[in-house]
VOVEXMAR-333767 format. One record per residue: residue number from 1; x, y, z of N, C-alpha, C in turn; residue in one letter. Coordinates in nm, 3 decimals. Last residue first. Layout:
- tiro;n_u;n_v;n_w;ca_u;ca_v;ca_w;c_u;c_v;c_w;torke
- NUM;X;Y;Z;X;Y;Z;X;Y;Z;a
...
//
This chain:
- tiro;n_u;n_v;n_w;ca_u;ca_v;ca_w;c_u;c_v;c_w;torke
- 189;-3.530;1.150;0.138;-3.533;1.198;-0.002;-3.520;1.087;-0.103;a
- 188;-3.490;1.042;0.381;-3.630;1.055;0.338;-3.638;1.092;0.189;a
- 187;-3.219;1.066;0.413;-3.272;0.929;0.402;-3.418;0.932;0.356;s
- 186;-3.195;1.345;0.433;-3.136;1.274;0.318;-3.192;1.132;0.302;l
- 185;-3.328;1.395;0.675;-3.375;1.459;0.553;-3.321;1.384;0.428;r
- 184;-3.167;1.250;0.853;-3.309;1.215;0.835;-3.363;1.270;0.703;r
- 183;-2.923;1.389;0.826;-2.932;1.246;0.793;-3.076;1.203;0.769;r
- 182;-2.998;1.643;0.920;-2.946;1.626;0.783;-2.961;1.481;0.739;i
- 181;-3.065;1.579;1.184;-3.168;1.631;1.093;-3.125;1.615;0.947;r
- 180;-2.811;1.498;1.279;-2.922;1.402;1.278;-3.034;1.448;1.184;h
- 179;-2.681;1.745;1.253;-2.637;1.631;1.172;-2.746;1.524;1.167;l
- 178;-2.819;1.889;1.447;-2.829;1.929;1.307;-2.786;1.816;1.216;t
- 177;-2.735;1.746;1.673;-2.877;1.754;1.640;-2.897;1.791;1.493;e
- 176;-2.462;1.790;1.680;-2.512;1.653;1.662;-2.658;1.656;1.615;r
- 175;-2.382;2.089;1.487;-2.413;2.016;1.611;-2.459;1.874;1.577;s
- 174;-2.102;2.148;1.262;-2.241;2.163;1.305;-2.261;2.087;1.436;t
- 173;-1.869;2.095;1.105;-1.898;2.228;1.160;-2.042;2.250;1.200;g
- 172;-1.781;1.855;1.029;-1.853;1.932;0.927;-1.900;2.068;0.979;i
- 171;-1.655;1.778;1.268;-1.579;1.784;1.143;-1.649;1.869;1.038;l
- 170;-1.868;1.768;1.448;-1.763;1.868;1.466;-1.682;1.887;1.338;s
- 169;-2.002;1.546;1.341;-2.069;1.677;1.345;-1.965;1.789;1.360;a
- 168;-1.810;1.348;1.388;-1.849;1.379;1.251;-1.916;1.516;1.244;l
- 167;-1.815;1.350;1.666;-1.691;1.386;1.596;-1.722;1.423;1.452;i
- 166;-2.077;1.267;1.717;-2.030;1.395;1.772;-1.903;1.443;1.701;s
- 165;-2.090;1.013;1.589;-2.169;1.126;1.539;-2.115;1.259;1.590;v
- 164;-1.783;0.832;1.535;-1.894;0.876;1.621;-1.959;1.005;1.570;p
- 163;-1.722;0.660;1.232;-1.682;0.771;1.320;-1.802;0.813;1.404;v
- 162;-1.836;0.467;1.060;-1.753;0.426;1.173;-1.715;0.535;1.272;e
- 161;-1.991;0.575;0.851;-2.039;0.457;0.923;-1.965;0.433;1.054;r
- 160;-1.840;0.787;0.760;-1.976;0.814;0.806;-2.029;0.697;0.888;v
- 159;-1.611;0.650;0.678;-1.601;0.749;0.786;-1.740;0.772;0.846;i
- 158;-1.707;0.505;0.462;-1.667;0.431;0.583;-1.654;0.526;0.702;k
- 157;-1.738;0.681;0.252;-1.856;0.643;0.329;-1.823;0.567;0.458;p
- 156;-1.573;0.904;0.120;-1.528;0.801;0.213;-1.644;0.760;0.304;n
- 155;-1.708;1.052;-0.078;-1.565;1.024;-0.093;-1.514;0.915;0.000;t
- 154;-1.980;1.067;-0.003;-1.943;1.025;-0.138;-1.796;0.986;-0.150;n
- 153;-1.969;1.152;0.264;-2.045;1.032;0.230;-2.005;0.978;0.093;l
- 152;-1.830;1.393;0.231;-1.768;1.282;0.306;-1.836;1.151;0.270;i
- 151;-2.029;1.530;0.085;-1.894;1.513;0.030;-1.822;1.397;0.099;d
- 150;-2.240;1.534;0.267;-2.255;1.460;0.141;-2.118;1.434;0.076;l
- 149;-2.124;1.706;0.459;-2.162;1.570;0.494;-2.173;1.484;0.368;y
- 148;-2.099;1.939;0.308;-1.978;1.876;0.363;-2.006;1.731;0.401;r
- 147;-2.371;1.990;0.257;-2.281;1.961;0.144;-2.152;1.896;0.193;e
- 146;-2.454;2.043;0.520;-2.512;1.931;0.446;-2.422;1.892;0.328;e
- 145;-2.307;2.273;0.576;-2.286;2.152;0.656;-2.340;2.029;0.583;a
- 144;-2.202;2.417;0.259;-2.286;2.413;0.378;-2.254;2.285;0.455;s
- 143;-1.884;2.535;0.133;-1.993;2.437;0.140;-2.074;2.453;0.268;m
- 142;-1.659;2.687;0.130;-1.765;2.726;0.036;-1.888;2.635;0.044;s
- 141;-1.486;2.567;0.305;-1.540;2.699;0.341;-1.656;2.740;0.252;l
- 140;-1.408;2.339;0.165;-1.494;2.325;0.283;-1.560;2.458;0.321;q
- 139;-1.238;2.451;-0.031;-1.359;2.381;-0.070;-1.458;2.374;0.047;k
- 138;-1.030;2.550;0.131;-1.106;2.642;0.045;-1.240;2.579;0.005;r
- 137;-0.941;2.307;0.244;-0.993;2.415;0.329;-1.079;2.510;0.248;v
- 136;-0.855;2.173;0.011;-0.960;2.116;0.094;-1.024;2.223;0.183;e
- 135;-0.646;2.339;-0.074;-0.765;2.321;-0.160;-0.882;2.267;-0.080;l
- 134;-0.469;2.302;0.141;-0.521;2.436;0.111;-0.647;2.427;0.025;a
- 133;-0.417;2.027;0.116;-0.478;2.079;0.238;-0.540;2.217;0.214;k
- 132;-0.293;2.017;-0.132;-0.421;1.949;-0.115;-0.494;2.000;0.009;a
- 131;-0.059;2.159;-0.063;-0.149;2.211;-0.166;-0.287;2.149;-0.152;s
- 130;0.054;1.983;0.124;0.017;2.120;0.163;-0.081;2.181;0.065;l
- 129;0.096;1.761;-0.043;0.011;1.749;0.076;-0.037;1.887;0.121;i
- 128;0.274;1.869;-0.229;0.143;1.825;-0.274;0.046;1.808;-0.157;q
- 127;0.495;1.920;-0.063;0.428;2.031;-0.131;0.289;1.992;-0.178;e
- 126;0.557;1.656;0.012;0.521;1.756;0.113;0.445;1.873;0.050;t
- 125;0.629;1.546;-0.236;0.516;1.491;-0.160;0.465;1.594;-0.059;i
- 124;0.853;1.706;-0.295;0.737;1.706;-0.385;0.613;1.654;-0.311;n
- 123;1.024;1.630;-0.089;0.982;1.770;-0.098;0.857;1.781;-0.185;q
- 122;1.064;1.365;-0.163;0.994;1.394;-0.038;0.944;1.539;-0.037;i
- 121;1.207;1.415;-0.403;1.084;1.336;-0.404;1.000;1.367;-0.279;f
- 120;1.435;1.547;-0.315;1.342;1.616;-0.404;1.206;1.547;-0.407;n
- 119;1.541;1.334;-0.163;1.515;1.464;-0.100;1.414;1.542;-0.184;s
- 118;1.579;1.140;-0.357;1.475;1.120;-0.255;1.442;1.249;-0.182;l
- 117;1.788;1.270;-0.497;1.665;1.229;-0.567;1.552;1.210;-0.466;i
- 116;1.985;1.300;-0.298;1.924;1.418;-0.359;1.793;1.383;-0.428;v
- 115;2.058;1.151;-0.012;2.005;1.115;-0.142;1.926;1.232;-0.201;n
- 114;2.147;1.231;0.240;2.223;1.129;0.167;2.178;1.106;0.023;k
- 113;1.972;1.420;0.347;2.116;1.450;0.342;2.192;1.355;0.249;a
- 112;1.722;1.296;0.334;1.743;1.423;0.263;1.891;1.454;0.246;k
- 111;1.770;1.079;0.505;1.736;1.057;0.365;1.766;1.182;0.284;i
- 110;1.813;1.217;0.747;1.918;1.131;0.689;1.894;1.109;0.540;k
- 109;1.563;1.340;0.788;1.682;1.423;0.766;1.797;1.343;0.705;l
- 108;1.406;1.109;0.822;1.371;1.207;0.718;1.494;1.291;0.684;f
- 107;1.521;1.007;1.053;1.536;0.933;0.927;1.504;1.023;0.808;d
- 106;1.440;1.210;1.232;1.583;1.179;1.216;1.608;1.103;1.087;s
- 105;1.158;1.196;1.210;1.229;1.317;1.167;1.377;1.288;1.144;k
- 104;1.035;0.880;1.087;1.078;0.969;1.195;1.160;1.085;1.139;k
- 103;0.766;0.765;0.937;0.898;0.814;0.899;0.938;0.916;1.004;l
- 102;0.556;0.488;0.978;0.608;0.612;1.035;0.748;0.641;0.981;e
- 101;0.242;0.343;0.919;0.385;0.343;0.892;0.435;0.482;0.930;h
- 100;-0.020;0.190;1.119;0.040;0.297;1.040;0.186;0.267;1.012;f
- 99;-0.335;0.092;1.237;-0.201;0.050;1.193;-0.147;0.161;1.103;r
- 98;-0.561;0.113;1.505;-0.497;0.178;1.391;-0.362;0.113;1.364;v
- 97;-0.880;0.065;1.635;-0.744;0.013;1.628;-0.684;0.065;1.498;d
- 96;-1.027;0.392;1.636;-1.039;0.247;1.626;-0.897;0.193;1.641;s
- 95;-0.946;0.642;1.674;-1.090;0.619;1.687;-1.123;0.470;1.681;l
- 94;-0.659;0.765;1.830;-0.716;0.656;1.751;-0.866;0.643;1.780;a
- 93;-0.585;1.115;1.819;-0.621;0.995;1.894;-0.684;0.892;1.800;q
- 92;-0.405;1.407;1.854;-0.449;1.306;1.759;-0.466;1.174;1.834;c
- 91;-0.410;1.764;1.909;-0.396;1.625;1.954;-0.446;1.532;1.845;e
- 90;-0.244;2.090;1.924;-0.339;1.992;1.874;-0.311;1.853;1.928;d
- 89;-0.043;2.250;1.987;-0.157;2.256;2.079;-0.260;2.150;2.042;l
- 88;0.299;2.141;1.961;0.167;2.168;1.903;0.063;2.178;2.014;t
- 87;0.633;2.269;1.980;0.520;2.194;2.039;0.389;2.236;1.974;p
- 86;0.837;2.267;1.688;0.769;2.343;1.792;0.658;2.256;1.851;r
- 85;0.985;2.195;1.457;1.011;2.134;1.587;0.963;2.221;1.703;q
- 84;0.927;2.262;1.203;0.991;2.366;1.285;1.023;2.319;1.426;h
- 83;0.816;2.023;1.098;0.924;2.093;1.028;0.998;2.194;1.114;f
- 82;0.627;1.940;1.299;0.726;1.849;1.243;0.844;1.925;1.183;f
- 81;0.469;2.168;1.345;0.544;2.108;1.455;0.656;2.018;1.402;s
- 80;0.365;2.211;1.086;0.439;2.316;1.155;0.525;2.257;1.267;d
- 79;0.232;1.958;1.022;0.346;2.011;0.947;0.429;2.111;1.027;m
- 78;0.146;1.689;1.161;0.121;1.830;1.193;0.244;1.904;1.142;i
- 77;0.086;1.453;0.895;0.158;1.498;1.013;0.108;1.638;1.046;t
- 76;0.009;1.185;0.669;-0.030;1.298;0.754;0.074;1.327;0.861;w
- 75;-0.134;1.006;0.404;-0.009;1.048;0.466;-0.037;1.177;0.542;c
- 74;-0.359;0.741;0.368;-0.341;0.885;0.381;-0.212;0.914;0.457;f
- 73;-0.475;0.493;0.380;-0.412;0.536;0.255;-0.394;0.687;0.252;n
- 72;-0.743;0.548;0.616;-0.640;0.466;0.552;-0.599;0.522;0.415;p
- 71;-0.788;0.887;0.746;-0.836;0.756;0.702;-0.721;0.676;0.640;a
- 70;-0.830;1.120;0.985;-0.727;1.061;0.899;-0.766;0.917;0.872;i
- 69;-1.031;1.386;1.006;-1.034;1.242;1.031;-0.932;1.184;0.933;i
- 68;-0.961;1.708;1.142;-0.956;1.611;1.033;-0.976;1.471;1.088;k
- 67;-1.044;1.871;1.350;-0.975;1.932;1.237;-0.973;1.838;1.116;l
- 66;-1.292;1.917;1.587;-1.230;1.823;1.495;-1.170;1.898;1.377;t
- 65;-1.261;2.052;1.896;-1.297;2.087;1.760;-1.219;1.995;1.665;v
- 64;-1.377;2.048;2.227;-1.299;1.978;2.126;-1.352;2.015;1.987;q
- 63;-1.384;2.336;2.436;-1.454;2.234;2.356;-1.361;2.176;2.250;n
- 62;-1.273;2.546;2.569;-1.233;2.411;2.609;-1.302;2.300;2.534;g
- 61;-1.319;2.788;2.467;-1.413;2.745;2.570;-1.380;2.604;2.620;f
- 60;-1.138;2.816;2.262;-1.119;2.899;2.381;-1.211;2.860;2.497;d
- 59;-1.107;2.470;2.149;-1.130;2.613;2.130;-1.113;2.687;2.264;n
- 58;-0.863;2.223;2.082;-0.965;2.274;2.174;-0.981;2.423;2.151;h
- 57;-0.833;1.992;1.807;-0.779;2.093;1.897;-0.890;2.130;1.994;t
- 56;-0.760;1.679;1.634;-0.845;1.783;1.689;-0.765;1.883;1.774;y
- 55;-0.794;1.393;1.453;-0.703;1.507;1.472;-0.789;1.625;1.516;y
- 54;-0.835;1.064;1.486;-0.910;1.188;1.509;-0.809;1.297;1.543;h
- 53;-0.789;0.797;1.257;-0.733;0.887;1.358;-0.819;1.013;1.365;l
- 52;-0.892;0.466;1.182;-0.914;0.610;1.170;-0.850;0.683;1.288;f
- 51;-0.772;0.173;0.997;-0.833;0.245;1.108;-0.844;0.394;1.081;g
- 50;-0.466;0.129;0.827;-0.588;0.067;0.878;-0.641;0.149;0.995;e
- 49;-0.260;0.286;0.742;-0.297;0.172;0.657;-0.429;0.108;0.701;t
- 48;-0.133;0.610;0.734;-0.231;0.520;0.796;-0.268;0.410;0.697;v
- 47;0.170;0.736;0.782;0.089;0.685;0.671;-0.003;0.580;0.731;f
- 46;0.324;1.022;0.928;0.252;0.896;0.941;0.176;0.864;0.812;y
- 45;0.623;1.161;1.035;0.519;1.167;0.934;0.456;1.028;0.934;i
- 44;0.733;1.274;1.362;0.717;1.176;1.255;0.611;1.221;1.153;s
- 43;0.734;1.434;1.590;0.862;1.386;1.538;0.851;1.288;1.424;g
- 42;0.598;1.715;1.735;0.571;1.603;1.645;0.701;1.562;1.577;v
- 41;0.612;1.788;2.068;0.672;1.820;1.939;0.656;1.697;1.852;t
- 40;0.328;1.851;2.272;0.428;1.757;2.222;0.485;1.813;2.092;q
- 39;0.114;1.998;2.351;0.246;2.039;2.401;0.357;1.942;2.363;n
- 38;-0.120;1.732;2.325;-0.092;1.876;2.330;0.043;1.899;2.398;a
- 37;-0.009;1.428;2.165;-0.074;1.500;2.274;-0.038;1.648;2.266;q
- 36;-0.061;1.175;1.929;0.000;1.304;1.959;-0.080;1.371;2.069;i
- 35;-0.189;0.936;1.964;-0.069;0.938;1.881;0.011;1.063;1.913;l
- 34;-0.361;0.779;2.228;-0.318;0.904;2.164;-0.189;0.881;2.084;k
- 33;-0.617;0.535;2.210;-0.478;0.567;2.242;-0.437;0.692;2.164;q
- 32;-0.868;0.467;2.117;-0.860;0.572;2.219;-0.716;0.606;2.260;k
- 31;-0.762;0.149;2.008;-0.869;0.247;2.013;-0.854;0.335;2.136;k
- 30;-0.404;0.128;1.982;-0.533;0.073;2.022;-0.636;0.185;2.022;s
- 29;-0.180;0.152;1.711;-0.244;0.214;1.827;-0.371;0.136;1.857;l
- 28;0.137;0.075;1.562;-0.007;0.054;1.581;-0.052;0.126;1.708;s
- 27;0.382;0.077;1.295;0.335;0.102;1.432;0.186;0.075;1.441;g
- 26;0.676;0.029;1.098;0.534;0.004;1.127;0.504;0.036;1.273;e
- 25;0.897;0.269;0.949;0.870;0.162;1.045;0.720;0.151;1.071;h
- 24;1.126;0.352;0.700;0.989;0.366;0.747;0.955;0.244;0.832;i
- 23;1.360;0.308;0.577;1.361;0.406;0.687;1.223;0.425;0.749;h
- 22;1.308;0.142;0.367;1.392;0.090;0.474;1.400;0.183;0.595;g
- 21;1.179;0.304;0.186;1.097;0.213;0.267;1.176;0.153;0.383;l
- 20;1.412;0.428;0.075;1.307;0.506;0.143;1.227;0.416;0.237;l
- 19;1.541;0.206;-0.037;1.611;0.291;0.060;1.510;0.371;0.142;f
- 18;1.346;0.115;-0.217;1.387;0.029;-0.106;1.458;0.109;0.003;d
- 17;1.344;0.336;-0.390;1.222;0.298;-0.320;1.258;0.212;-0.198;m
- 16;1.609;0.326;-0.485;1.564;0.442;-0.406;1.437;0.411;-0.328;n
- 15;1.601;0.077;-0.618;1.698;0.101;-0.511;1.655;0.218;-0.423;a
- 14;1.405;0.119;-0.812;1.381;0.017;-0.710;1.474;0.039;-0.591;e
- 13;1.350;0.470;-0.870;1.419;0.344;-0.898;1.390;0.247;-0.784;s
- 12;1.026;0.610;-0.893;1.153;0.598;-0.822;1.219;0.469;-0.865;l
- 11;0.789;0.828;-1.042;0.868;0.704;-1.047;0.996;0.717;-0.966;a
- 10;0.529;0.984;-0.847;0.634;0.980;-0.948;0.716;0.853;-0.937;g
- 9;0.329;0.960;-0.668;0.397;1.090;-0.671;0.509;1.094;-0.774;f
- 8;0.243;0.701;-0.673;0.151;0.804;-0.720;0.213;0.942;-0.729;g
- 7;0.439;0.563;-0.540;0.442;0.560;-0.687;0.346;0.662;-0.747;n
- 6;0.349;0.595;-0.276;0.465;0.670;-0.323;0.474;0.672;-0.475;f
- 5;0.131;0.411;-0.286;0.110;0.552;-0.252;0.226;0.637;-0.305;y
- 4;0.262;0.171;-0.338;0.166;0.223;-0.437;0.141;0.372;-0.412;a
- 3;0.405;0.149;-0.097;0.477;0.154;-0.224;0.387;0.215;-0.332;r
- 2;0.192;0.125;0.082;0.281;0.240;0.090;0.359;0.259;-0.040;l
- 1;0.083;-0.119;0.000;0.000;0.000;0.000;0.088;0.126;0.000;m
//
């Protein structure tokens, strides 16, 4: 799965692919286990292969605000903390049992220092992730809560089935009650 993901960003020689994959390690989390806690400096880039992660922060009132649900076949990190090695205020927790692959910052730096082709390749992946994030934010801002729900339902229906309603409601920027009304209205249509 990881090899196929990387191939989507361009061709790498078998030797470079093996070198890159040799620096990536498998990990897992149990449901409700935290991957990242507030005030932690993020030291890895993660590729989720199984399960869902809940990436969230807390607003000024102490309420949890969902920033993203990280699904399988997705590469993710808290970019600012990873690249600038600053503690994050955000958190990330397993919503189910999760399996992932991890590229630690130290290995990331070794790869970049030793292999110019892989350094450029990783830079390309990072830029595409940032670009996709910016496009996603712009798209989400132009949609209503119902349209955001339908978008998730069409692009990743497993999220709608497996993620708790309160987290899904937070993700689309509405209350649980409004999400229930949206679901009833759509099922009646």
